[in-house]
MIPAVO-977019 format. One line per field, with one value per atom (N, C-alpha, C): residue number from 1; chain; atom name; x negated, y negated, z negated. Coordinates in nm, 2 decimals, decimal comma. Example, Ala and Ser with C-alpha at 12.3 -4.5 7.8 and 13.67 -1.06 7.14 Angstrom:
<rs>
i: [1;1;1;2;2;2]
ch: [A;A;A;A;A;A]
at: [N;CA;C;N;CA;C]
xx: [-1,32;-1,23;-1,32;-1,28;-1,37;-1,29]
yy: [0,57;0,45;0,33;0,22;0,11;0,00]
zz: [-0,78;-0,78;-0,78;-0,71;-0,71;-0,79]
</rs>
This chain:
<rs>
i: [1;1;1;2;2;2;3;3;3;4;4;4;5;5;5;6;6;6;7;7;7;8;8;8;9;9;9;10;10;10;11;11;11;12;12;12;13;13;13;14;14;14;15;15;15;16;16;16;17;17;17;18;18;18;19;19;19;20;20;20;21;21;21;22;22;22;23;23;23;24;24;24;25;25;25;26;26;26;27;27;27;28;28;28;29;29;29;30;30;30;31;31;31;32;32;32;33;33;33;34;34;34;35;35;35;36;36;36;37;37;37;38;38;38;39;39;39;40;40;40;41;41;41;42;42;42;43;43;43;44;44;44;45;45;45;46;46;46;47;47;47;48;48;48;49;49;49;50;50;50;51;51;51;52;52;52;53;53;53;54;54;54;55;55;55;56;56;56;57;57;57;58;58;58;59;59;59;60;60;60;61;61;61;62;62;62;63;63;63;64;64;64;65;65;65;66;66;66;67;67;67;68;68;68;69;69;69;70;70;70;71;71;71;72;72;72;73;73;73;74;74;74;75;75;75;76;76;76;77;77;77;78;78;78;79;79;79;80;80;80;81;81;81;82;82;82;83;83;83;84;84;84;85;85;85;86;86;86;87;87;87;88;88;88;89;89;89;90;90;90;91;91;91;92;92;92;93;93;93;94;94;94;95;95;95;96;96;96;97;97;97;98;98;98;99;99;99;100;100;100;101;101;101;102;102;102;103;103;103;104;104;104;105;105;105;106;106;106;107;107;107;108;108;108;109;109;109;110;110;110;111;111;111;112;112;112;113;113;113;114;114;114;115;115;115;116;116;116;117;117;117;118;118;118;119;119;119;120;120;120;121;121;121;122;122;122;123;123;123;124;124;124;125;125;125;126;126;126;127;127;127;128;128;128;129;129;129;130;130;130;131;131;131;132;132;132;133;133;133;134;134;134;135;135;135;136;136;136;137;137;137;138;138;138;139;139;139;140;140;140;141;141;141;142;142;142;143;143;143;144;144;144;145;145;145;146;146;146;147;147;147;148;148;148;149;149;149;150;150;150;151;151;151;152;152;152;153;153;153;154;154;154;155;155;155;156;156;156;157;157;157;158;158;158;159;159;159;160;160;160;161;161;161;162;162;162;163;163;163;164;164;164;165;165;165;166;166;166;167;167;167;168;168;168;169;169;169;170;170;170;171;171;171;172;172;172;173;173;173;174;174;174;175;175;175;176;176;176;177;177;177;178;178;178;179;179;179;180;180;180;181;181;181;182;182;182;183;183;183;184;184;184;185;185;185;186;186;186;187;187;187;188;188;188;189;189;189;190;190;190;191;191;191;192;192;192;193;193;193;194;194;194;195;195;195;196;196;196;197;197;197;198;198;198;199;199;199;200;200;200;201;201;201;202;202;202;203;203;203;204;204;204;205;205;205;206;206;206;207;207;207;208;208;208;209;209;209]
ch: [A;A;A;A;A;A;A;A;A;A;A;A;A;A;A;A;A;A;A;A;A;A;A;A;A;A;A;A;A;A;A;A;A;A;A;A;A;A;A;A;A;A;A;A;A;A;A;A;A;A;A;A;A;A;A;A;A;A;A;A;A;A;A;A;A;A;A;A;A;A;A;A;A;A;A;A;A;A;A;A;A;A;A;A;A;A;A;A;A;A;A;A;A;A;A;A;A;A;A;A;A;A;A;A;A;A;A;A;A;A;A;A;A;A;A;A;A;A;A;A;A;A;A;A;A;A;A;A;A;A;A;A;A;A;A;A;A;A;A;A;A;A;A;A;A;A;A;A;A;A;A;A;A;A;A;A;A;A;A;A;A;A;A;A;A;A;A;A;A;A;A;A;A;A;A;A;A;A;A;A;A;A;A;A;A;A;A;A;A;A;A;A;A;A;A;A;A;A;A;A;A;A;A;A;A;A;A;A;A;A;A;A;A;A;A;A;A;A;A;A;A;A;A;A;A;A;A;A;A;A;A;A;A;A;A;A;A;A;A;A;A;A;A;A;A;A;A;A;A;A;A;A;A;A;A;A;A;A;A;A;A;A;A;A;A;A;A;A;A;A;A;A;A;A;A;A;A;A;A;A;A;A;A;A;A;A;A;A;A;A;A;A;A;A;A;A;A;A;A;A;A;A;A;A;A;A;A;A;A;A;A;A;A;A;A;A;A;A;A;A;A;A;A;A;A;A;A;A;A;A;A;A;A;A;A;A;A;A;A;A;A;A;A;A;A;A;A;A;A;A;A;A;A;A;A;A;A;A;A;A;A;A;A;A;A;A;A;A;A;A;A;A;A;A;A;A;A;A;A;A;A;A;A;A;A;A;A;A;A;A;A;A;A;A;A;A;A;A;A;A;A;A;A;A;A;A;A;A;A;A;A;A;A;A;A;A;A;A;A;A;A;A;A;A;A;A;A;A;A;A;A;A;A;A;A;A;A;A;A;A;A;A;A;A;A;A;A;A;A;A;A;A;A;A;A;A;A;A;A;A;A;A;A;A;A;A;A;A;A;A;A;A;A;A;A;A;A;A;A;A;A;A;A;A;A;A;A;A;A;A;A;A;A;A;A;A;A;A;A;A;A;A;A;A;A;A;A;A;A;A;A;A;A;A;A;A;A;A;A;A;A;A;A;A;A;A;A;A;A;A;A;A;A;A;A;A;A;A;A;A;A;A;A;A;A;A;A;A;A;A;A;A;A;A;A;A;A;A;A;A;A;A;A;A;A;A;A;A;A;A;A;A;A;A;A;A;A;A;A;A;A;A;A;A;A;A;A;A;A;A;A;A;A;A;A;A;A;A;A;A;A;A;A;A;A;A;A;A;A;A;A;A;A;A;A;A;A;A;A;A;A;A;A;A;A;A;A]
at: [N;CA;C;N;CA;C;N;CA;C;N;CA;C;N;CA;C;N;CA;C;N;CA;C;N;CA;C;N;CA;C;N;CA;C;N;CA;C;N;CA;C;N;CA;C;N;CA;C;N;CA;C;N;CA;C;N;CA;C;N;CA;C;N;CA;C;N;CA;C;N;CA;C;N;CA;C;N;CA;C;N;CA;C;N;CA;C;N;CA;C;N;CA;C;N;CA;C;N;CA;C;N;CA;C;N;CA;C;N;CA;C;N;CA;C;N;CA;C;N;CA;C;N;CA;C;N;CA;C;N;CA;C;N;CA;C;N;CA;C;N;CA;C;N;CA;C;N;CA;C;N;CA;C;N;CA;C;N;CA;C;N;CA;C;N;CA;C;N;CA;C;N;CA;C;N;CA;C;N;CA;C;N;CA;C;N;CA;C;N;CA;C;N;CA;C;N;CA;C;N;CA;C;N;CA;C;N;CA;C;N;CA;C;N;CA;C;N;CA;C;N;CA;C;N;CA;C;N;CA;C;N;CA;C;N;CA;C;N;CA;C;N;CA;C;N;CA;C;N;CA;C;N;CA;C;N;CA;C;N;CA;C;N;CA;C;N;CA;C;N;CA;C;N;CA;C;N;CA;C;N;CA;C;N;CA;C;N;CA;C;N;CA;C;N;CA;C;N;CA;C;N;CA;C;N;CA;C;N;CA;C;N;CA;C;N;CA;C;N;CA;C;N;CA;C;N;CA;C;N;CA;C;N;CA;C;N;CA;C;N;CA;C;N;CA;C;N;CA;C;N;CA;C;N;CA;C;N;CA;C;N;CA;C;N;CA;C;N;CA;C;N;CA;C;N;CA;C;N;CA;C;N;CA;C;N;CA;C;N;CA;C;N;CA;C;N;CA;C;N;CA;C;N;CA;C;N;CA;C;N;CA;C;N;CA;C;N;CA;C;N;CA;C;N;CA;C;N;CA;C;N;CA;C;N;CA;C;N;CA;C;N;CA;C;N;CA;C;N;CA;C;N;CA;C;N;CA;C;N;CA;C;N;CA;C;N;CA;C;N;CA;C;N;CA;C;N;CA;C;N;CA;C;N;CA;C;N;CA;C;N;CA;C;N;CA;C;N;CA;C;N;CA;C;N;CA;C;N;CA;C;N;CA;C;N;CA;C;N;CA;C;N;CA;C;N;CA;C;N;CA;C;N;CA;C;N;CA;C;N;CA;C;N;CA;C;N;CA;C;N;CA;C;N;CA;C;N;CA;C;N;CA;C;N;CA;C;N;CA;C;N;CA;C;N;CA;C;N;CA;C;N;CA;C;N;CA;C;N;CA;C;N;CA;C;N;CA;C;N;CA;C;N;CA;C;N;CA;C;N;CA;C;N;CA;C;N;CA;C;N;CA;C;N;CA;C;N;CA;C;N;CA;C;N;CA;C;N;CA;C;N;CA;C;N;CA;C;N;CA;C;N;CA;C;N;CA;C;N;CA;C;N;CA;C;N;CA;C;N;CA;C;N;CA;C;N;CA;C;N;CA;C;N;CA;C;N;CA;C;N;CA;C;N;CA;C;N;CA;C;N;CA;C;N;CA;C;N;CA;C;N;CA;C;N;CA;C;N;CA;C;N;CA;C;N;CA;C;N;CA;C]
xx: [-15,05;-14,90;-14,99;-14,93;-15,00;-14,86;-14,94;-14,84;-14,85;-14,78;-14,79;-14,68;-14,73;-14,70;-14,65;-14,55;-14,55;-14,58;-14,57;-14,63;-14,80;-14,87;-15,04;-15,05;-15,16;-15,16;-15,26;-15,23;-15,30;-15,32;-15,47;-15,55;-15,50;-15,46;-15,45;-15,47;-15,50;-15,52;-15,37;-15,33;-15,21;-15,26;-15,23;-15,22;-15,10;-15,12;-14,95;-14,88;-14,88;-14,76;-14,71;-14,80;-14,74;-14,58;-14,50;-14,36;-14,38;-14,31;-14,27;-14,26;-14,20;-14,19;-14,32;-14,46;-14,57;-14,64;-14,61;-14,65;-14,59;-14,45;-14,37;-14,43;-14,44;-14,48;-14,65;-14,70;-14,85;-14,86;-14,77;-14,76;-14,71;-14,58;-14,53;-14,58;-14,67;-14,76;-14,90;-14,92;-15,03;-14,98;-14,86;-14,83;-14,83;-14,73;-14,69;-14,85;-14,97;-15,03;-15,15;-15,12;-15,22;-15,13;-15,20;-15,18;-15,15;-15,27;-15,19;-15,10;-15,04;-14,94;-14,80;-14,78;-14,73;-14,59;-14,53;-14,43;-14,38;-14,47;-14,40;-14,35;-14,29;-14,18;-14,14;-14,11;-14,07;-13,94;-13,87;-13,74;-13,68;-13,76;-13,66;-13,85;-13,72;-13,82;-13,79;-13,84;-13,85;-13,94;-13,93;-13,98;-13,95;-14,04;-14,01;-13,94;-13,91;-13,84;-13,73;-13,67;-13,55;-13,55;-13,40;-13,44;-13,38;-13,45;-13,36;-13,36;-13,31;-13,30;-13,38;-13,42;-13,60;-13,54;-13,41;-13,43;-13,31;-13,34;-13,26;-13,35;-13,26;-13,34;-13,37;-13,31;-13,35;-13,46;-13,45;-13,57;-13,71;-13,71;-13,82;-13,86;-13,77;-13,84;-13,90;-13,91;-13,94;-14,09;-14,17;-14,32;-14,38;-14,52;-14,56;-14,64;-14,64;-14,66;-14,56;-14,44;-14,39;-14,32;-14,41;-14,39;-14,49;-14,49;-14,60;-14,63;-14,51;-14,54;-14,42;-14,46;-14,36;-14,42;-14,26;-14,27;-14,28;-14,31;-14,27;-14,27;-14,18;-14,16;-14,12;-14,22;-14,27;-14,27;-14,15;-14,11;-14,16;-14,18;-14,19;-14,08;-14,08;-13,95;-13,89;-13,99;-13,95;-13,89;-13,85;-13,86;-13,68;-13,73;-13,54;-13,47;-13,47;-13,43;-13,37;-13,48;-13,45;-13,37;-13,39;-13,27;-13,13;-13,12;-13,00;-12,93;-13,02;-12,97;-12,93;-12,99;-12,95;-12,81;-12,78;-12,69;-12,56;-12,60;-12,50;-12,45;-12,53;-12,50;-12,45;-12,44;-12,37;-12,25;-12,21;-12,09;-11,95;-12,04;-11,98;-11,91;-12,00;-11,97;-11,88;-11,86;-11,74;-11,65;-11,63;-11,47;-11,44;-11,54;-11,47;-11,42;-11,47;-11,40;-11,27;-11,27;-11,14;-11,04;-11,08;-10,94;-10,91;-11,03;-10,97;-10,90;-10,87;-10,79;-10,64;-10,64;-10,47;-10,47;-10,63;-10,57;-10,61;-10,54;-10,53;-10,53;-10,56;-10,56;-10,67;-10,82;-10,89;-10,94;-10,84;-10,83;-10,93;-10,86;-10,92;-11,08;-11,13;-11,24;-11,31;-11,29;-11,34;-11,40;-11,29;-11,28;-11,40;-11,41;-11,51;-11,64;-11,66;-11,79;-11,84;-11,75;-11,78;-11,82;-11,80;-11,79;-11,96;-12,01;-12,10;-12,21;-12,21;-12,27;-12,27;-12,21;-12,21;-12,31;-12,25;-12,36;-12,53;-12,52;-12,63;-12,72;-12,66;-12,73;-12,75;-12,70;-12,75;-12,89;-12,83;-13,02;-13,11;-13,08;-13,20;-13,18;-13,14;-13,22;-13,30;-13,24;-13,40;-13,46;-13,52;-13,63;-13,69;-13,65;-13,71;-13,78;-13,91;-13,95;-13,88;-13,86;-13,82;-13,74;-13,63;-13,47;-13,47;-13,47;-13,38;-13,27;-13,23;-13,09;-12,99;-13,03;-12,94;-12,85;-12,92;-12,84;-12,72;-12,79;-12,66;-12,56;-12,58;-12,48;-12,42;-12,44;-12,37;-12,33;-12,38;-12,28;-12,13;-12,18;-12,05;-11,97;-11,99;-11,88;-11,80;-11,92;-11,89;-11,77;-11,85;-11,71;-11,56;-11,59;-11,46;-11,38;-11,47;-11,41;-11,34;-11,40;-11,41;-11,20;-11,25;-11,13;-11,01;-11,00;-10,90;-10,83;-10,94;-10,94;-10,84;-10,87;-10,81;-10,68;-10,67;-10,46;-10,42;-10,31;-10,17;-10,24;-10,29;-10,34;-10,27;-10,17;-10,12;-10,17;-10,11;-10,22;-10,26;-10,15;-10,26;-10,38;-10,33;-10,46;-10,59;-10,56;-10,65;-10,72;-10,66;-10,71;-10,80;-10,75;-10,83;-10,97;-10,92;-11,07;-11,17;-11,15;-11,20;-11,29;-11,22;-11,32;-11,39;-11,35;-11,46;-11,57;-11,54;-11,63;-11,78;-11,69;-11,76;-11,94;-11,95;-12,09;-12,17;-12,11;-12,19;-12,31;-12,33;-12,48;-12,51;-12,56;-12,67;-12,76;-12,64;-12,68;-12,81;-12,73;-12,81;-12,96;-12,98;-13,07;-13,15;-13,12;-13,22;-13,27;-13,18;-13,27;-13,36;-13,32;-13,45;-13,54;-13,53;-13,64;-13,73;-13,66;-13,74;-13,81;-13,75;-13,82;-13,96;-13,91;-14,06;-14,16;-14,12;-14,20;-14,32;-14,25;-14,28;-14,33;-14,32;-14,43;-14,39;-14,49;-14,50;-14,61;-14,51;-14,59;-14,61;-14,70;-14,72;-14,76;-14,62;-14,59;-14,67;-14,79;-14,88;-15,02;-15,02;-15,13;-15,13;-14,98;-14,93;-15,00;-15,00;-15,07;-15,19;-15,27;-15,42;-15,43;-15,38;-15,38;-15,32;-15,23;-15,20;-15,31;-15,36;-15,48;-15,56;-15,65;-15,73;-15,72;-15,58;-15,58;-15,54;-15,49;-15,50;-15,62;-15,72;-15,86;-15,92;-15,91;-15,99;-15,97;-15,80;-15,77;-15,68;-15,62;-15,58;-15,57;-15,65;-15,63;-15,62;-15,63;-15,54;-15,47;-15,32;-15,27;-15,29;-15,37;-15,43;-15,58;-15,60;-15,77;-15,81;-15,86;-15,88;-15,96;-16,00;-16,12;-16,21]
yy: [6,09;6,16;6,21;6,17;6,20;6,33;6,39;6,46;6,51;6,49;6,51;6,62;6,71;6,83;6,76;6,73;6,72;6,59;6,52;6,40;6,38;6,46;6,51;6,47;6,36;6,37;6,53;6,55;6,67;6,61;6,68;6,61;6,72;6,66;6,77;6,69;6,76;6,70;6,80;6,68;6,76;6,66;6,76;6,76;6,66;6,50;6,44;6,58;6,70;6,75;6,86;6,86;6,91;6,87;6,98;6,94;6,95;6,91;6,96;7,08;7,15;7,27;7,34;7,33;7,31;7,34;7,19;7,18;7,27;7,28;7,35;7,53;7,56;7,72;7,73;7,64;7,66;7,66;7,57;7,51;7,70;7,73;7,86;7,93;7,98;8,10;8,09;7,97;7,99;8,02;7,97;8,00;8,19;8,24;8,37;8,44;8,36;8,49;8,47;8,39;8,35;8,40;8,50;8,59;8,48;8,41;8,28;8,24;8,20;8,11;8,18;8,34;8,42;8,36;8,29;8,25;8,13;8,05;7,91;7,94;7,84;7,80;7,68;7,60;7,49;7,50;7,39;7,37;7,25;7,14;7,00;6,93;6,89;6,78;6,66;6,53;6,42;6,37;6,31;6,27;6,11;6,07;5,91;5,80;5,89;5,88;5,91;5,95;6,03;6,19;6,21;6,39;6,45;6,56;6,69;6,76;6,91;7,05;7,12;7,22;7,27;7,33;7,37;7,50;7,33;7,22;7,13;7,12;7,19;7,24;7,04;6,97;6,85;6,79;6,80;6,74;6,83;6,97;7,02;7,03;6,97;6,97;6,81;6,74;6,58;6,60;6,55;6,54;6,49;6,51;6,47;6,34;6,30;6,13;6,02;6,08;6,00;6,00;6,06;6,08;5,96;5,90;5,83;5,94;6,00;6,09;6,18;6,28;6,37;6,43;6,47;6,48;6,61;6,71;6,83;6,88;6,92;6,96;7,12;7,18;7,30;7,36;7,46;7,52;7,68;7,71;7,86;7,91;8,03;8,16;8,11;8,10;8,16;8,01;7,87;7,77;7,77;7,80;7,84;7,91;8,03;8,09;8,06;7,98;7,96;7,77;7,72;7,58;7,70;7,80;7,87;7,90;7,99;8,00;7,90;7,80;7,68;7,61;7,61;7,60;7,67;7,78;7,88;7,87;7,83;7,87;7,76;7,61;7,52;7,48;7,59;7,59;7,67;7,80;7,90;7,85;7,76;7,68;7,59;7,50;7,44;7,53;7,63;7,72;7,77;7,83;7,91;7,78;7,67;7,57;7,56;7,50;7,49;7,61;7,72;7,83;7,88;7,82;7,90;7,76;7,64;7,56;7,63;7,67;7,73;7,66;7,59;7,53;7,61;7,63;7,66;7,60;7,46;7,36;7,39;7,45;7,46;7,61;7,67;7,80;7,87;7,77;7,79;7,74;7,64;7,61;7,68;7,76;7,86;7,97;8,00;8,12;8,15;7,97;7,97;7,99;7,90;7,88;8,06;8,14;8,24;8,35;8,31;8,39;8,36;8,20;8,23;8,21;8,25;8,30;8,43;8,53;8,64;8,68;8,61;8,62;8,58;8,48;8,39;8,53;8,59;8,71;8,84;8,84;8,96;8,94;8,79;8,72;8,72;8,71;8,65;8,84;8,91;9,07;9,14;9,08;9,12;9,04;8,95;8,85;8,91;9,00;9,05;9,13;9,20;9,27;9,41;9,35;9,45;9,39;9,37;9,24;9,31;9,24;9,26;9,28;9,41;9,50;9,38;9,30;9,19;9,14;9,13;9,07;9,19;9,31;9,36;9,39;9,38;9,35;9,23;9,12;8,96;8,95;9,03;9,07;9,12;9,24;9,34;9,22;9,16;9,03;8,95;8,88;8,76;8,81;8,92;9,02;9,04;9,06;9,09;8,95;8,85;8,70;8,71;8,66;8,68;8,76;8,86;8,98;8,91;8,83;8,76;8,64;8,58;8,45;8,42;8,56;8,57;8,60;8,64;8,71;8,58;8,65;8,54;8,52;8,39;8,34;8,28;8,38;8,30;8,22;8,12;8,08;8,16;8,26;8,37;8,38;8,46;8,50;8,46;8,30;8,19;8,21;8,18;8,21;8,30;8,41;8,57;8,55;8,46;8,48;8,41;8,28;8,17;8,26;8,31;8,37;8,47;8,56;8,67;8,63;8,49;8,38;8,30;8,30;8,23;8,28;8,41;8,46;8,46;8,43;8,41;8,34;8,20;8,13;8,18;8,24;8,32;8,41;8,49;8,61;8,48;8,38;8,34;8,26;8,24;8,20;8,31;8,42;8,56;8,61;8,59;8,65;8,53;8,41;8,32;8,37;8,34;8,39;8,51;8,61;8,74;8,71;8,67;8,61;8,52;8,43;8,33;8,41;8,51;8,60;8,66;8,73;8,80;8,76;8,66;8,55;8,40;8,40;8,26;8,17;8,07;7,95;7,83;7,74;7,61;7,55;7,45;7,35;7,29;7,23;7,13;7,21;7,33;7,43;7,41;7,37;7,42;7,31;7,19;7,10;7,12;7,16;7,18;7,33;7,40;7,56;7,51;7,46;7,40;7,35;7,22;7,16;7,25;7,36;7,42;7,51;7,56;7,70;7,61;7,46;7,43;7,39;7,36;7,34;7,44;7,53;7,66;7,69;7,74;7,82;7,73;7,61;7,59;7,40;7,37;7,22;7,15;7,26;7,19;7,23;7,25;7,32;7,37;7,32;7,40;7,39;7,49;7,46;7,39;7,28;7,15;7,18;7,17;7,23;7,11]
zz: [8,14;8,06;7,91;7,81;7,67;7,65;7,57;7,52;7,36;7,28;7,14;7,11;7,03;6,94;6,77;6,69;6,62;6,53;6,64;6,63;6,67;6,66;6,68;6,82;6,85;6,99;7,09;7,19;7,24;7,34;7,35;7,50;7,59;7,73;7,81;7,95;8,05;8,18;8,27;8,38;8,47;8,60;8,69;8,83;8,89;8,95;9,00;9,03;9,11;9,11;9,02;8,90;8,78;8,76;8,69;8,64;8,46;8,42;8,26;8,29;8,33;8,32;8,34;8,36;8,39;8,22;8,15;8,04;7,93;7,97;7,89;7,87;7,98;8,01;7,95;7,94;7,89;7,74;7,71;7,55;7,51;7,55;7,50;7,54;7,65;7,68;7,55;7,51;7,45;7,30;7,27;7,10;7,12;7,22;7,21;7,23;7,27;7,32;7,19;7,11;6,97;6,86;6,80;6,72;6,55;6,56;6,46;6,43;6,57;6,61;6,64;6,58;6,65;6,66;6,51;6,47;6,50;6,62;6,60;6,75;6,77;6,94;6,88;7,06;7,10;7,08;6,97;6,93;6,98;7,03;7,09;7,18;7,26;7,34;7,38;7,39;7,40;7,56;7,65;7,76;7,75;7,72;7,71;7,62;7,51;7,39;7,46;7,55;7,58;7,54;7,40;7,41;7,52;7,57;7,59;7,56;7,62;7,55;7,64;7,59;7,62;7,77;7,79;7,85;7,98;7,93;8,08;8,18;8,33;8,45;8,52;8,49;8,51;8,45;8,31;8,26;8,30;8,31;8,33;8,52;8,55;8,66;8,73;8,63;8,64;8,67;8,74;8,76;8,69;8,59;8,45;8,55;8,66;8,72;8,68;8,65;8,62;8,50;8,40;8,32;8,20;8,09;8,01;7,90;7,81;7,68;7,69;7,65;7,59;7,47;7,41;7,23;7,25;7,19;7,14;6,98;6,97;6,87;6,81;6,71;6,74;6,59;6,56;6,43;6,39;6,33;6,29;6,31;6,33;6,33;6,16;6,12;5,97;5,95;5,93;5,91;5,99;6,09;6,18;6,08;6,02;5,97;5,82;5,74;5,62;5,66;5,75;5,77;5,78;5,86;5,87;5,73;5,69;5,57;5,43;5,49;5,38;5,43;5,57;5,61;5,61;5,60;5,59;5,45;5,42;5,19;5,16;5,25;5,19;5,28;5,37;5,45;5,38;5,29;5,24;5,13;5,04;4,91;4,95;5,04;5,05;5,12;5,15;5,21;5,09;5,02;4,91;4,81;4,77;4,67;4,75;4,87;4,93;4,94;4,98;4,97;4,82;4,72;4,59;4,56;4,55;4,54;4,64;4,71;4,76;4,93;4,96;5,07;5,19;5,31;5,45;5,56;5,50;5,65;5,74;5,70;5,79;5,81;5,79;5,85;5,93;6,05;6,17;6,23;6,14;6,16;6,06;5,96;5,88;5,94;6,03;6,09;6,23;6,27;6,37;6,30;6,21;6,16;6,06;6,00;5,97;6,11;6,20;6,32;6,36;6,39;6,39;6,28;6,12;6,06;6,11;6,15;6,16;6,26;6,39;6,46;6,46;6,41;6,34;6,24;6,14;6,05;6,19;6,29;6,33;6,42;6,40;6,51;6,42;6,31;6,20;6,15;6,15;6,11;6,23;6,36;6,49;6,50;6,42;6,44;6,33;6,23;6,14;6,12;6,14;6,11;6,01;5,89;5,78;5,72;5,76;5,72;5,59;5,48;5,31;5,36;5,27;5,24;5,25;5,17;5,12;5,23;5,35;5,48;5,51;5,51;5,56;5,45;5,32;5,24;5,24;5,31;5,29;5,47;5,57;5,71;5,67;5,59;5,57;5,51;5,36;5,30;5,40;5,46;5,57;5,71;5,77;5,85;5,80;5,65;5,62;5,58;5,53;5,58;5,68;5,80;5,89;5,95;5,95;5,98;5,90;5,74;5,70;5,72;5,76;5,80;5,95;6,04;6,17;6,17;6,06;6,02;5,95;5,92;5,81;5,70;5,63;5,50;5,42;5,33;5,23;5,12;5,05;4,92;4,89;4,81;4,71;4,79;4,91;4,99;5,02;5,05;5,02;4,89;4,76;4,67;4,61;4,65;4,64;4,75;4,87;4,90;4,89;4,87;4,79;4,67;4,55;4,42;4,52;4,59;4,67;4,74;4,77;4,87;4,80;4,64;4,52;4,49;4,51;4,49;4,63;4,68;4,80;4,82;4,83;4,81;4,73;4,62;4,56;4,64;4,77;4,83;4,96;4,97;5,10;5,02;4,88;4,83;4,80;4,77;4,73;4,87;5,00;5,13;5,18;5,13;5,13;5,07;4,96;4,90;4,96;4,98;5,03;5,11;5,26;5,37;5,36;5,27;5,24;5,21;5,11;5,05;5,14;5,25;5,29;5,43;5,46;5,60;5,54;5,44;5,44;5,56;5,60;5,68;5,61;5,65;5,60;5,70;5,70;5,79;5,81;5,68;5,73;5,81;5,83;5,96;6,06;6,08;6,18;6,35;6,29;6,42;6,41;6,30;6,33;6,43;6,42;6,44;6,62;6,64;6,77;6,88;6,76;6,84;6,89;6,78;6,82;6,89;6,94;7,02;7,16;7,17;7,34;7,34;7,23;7,26;7,34;7,30;7,30;7,43;7,48;7,58;7,66;7,63;7,74;7,71;7,71;7,71;7,85;7,96;8,10;8,17;8,22;8,22;8,38;8,40;8,56;8,57;8,63;8,65;8,83;8,76;8,90;8,95;9,08;9,17;9,16]
</rs>
């Protein structure tokens, strides 16, 4: 079996009785134990070209003896935070424009997505040691918008809400900049860090007798 992380081959020895779970656990433990990689997590997995979610019990139970290749994608928590902020910004821009035109055709969809943004902001706050105050401000505005979207929305209400939301995209950018400046990660260094980490600490999943 071959193991690749972010497209780079990682030398690893396994026993026939090992499963995918053993490989995932070893890499996860290594990332958690190493301070240089403390912000890195496994975000996706492909086994012999087929994509699986990391928590898929069927995939985790596959013996490595039946596998030719495992591809893991690893990202920093910073990258995931920035991806969410970018996606949230794009959605709010779209919603603001449509609402300013007086349209309520997607009110339910907007409410569902604003609920997702609210939950994601809470998760973002919890993942940062010193979250910017702007996150609390953005959350309050999103929560108010969600309250309105969950109610009866007239055309005039939609226009007013759209105008209210039109300034939010800039807040997403401000938060992204502040988070980036506080915790800069270079993606080009991720592969090299992982290779050195696994070479020194976890070259094999088990200790062969």
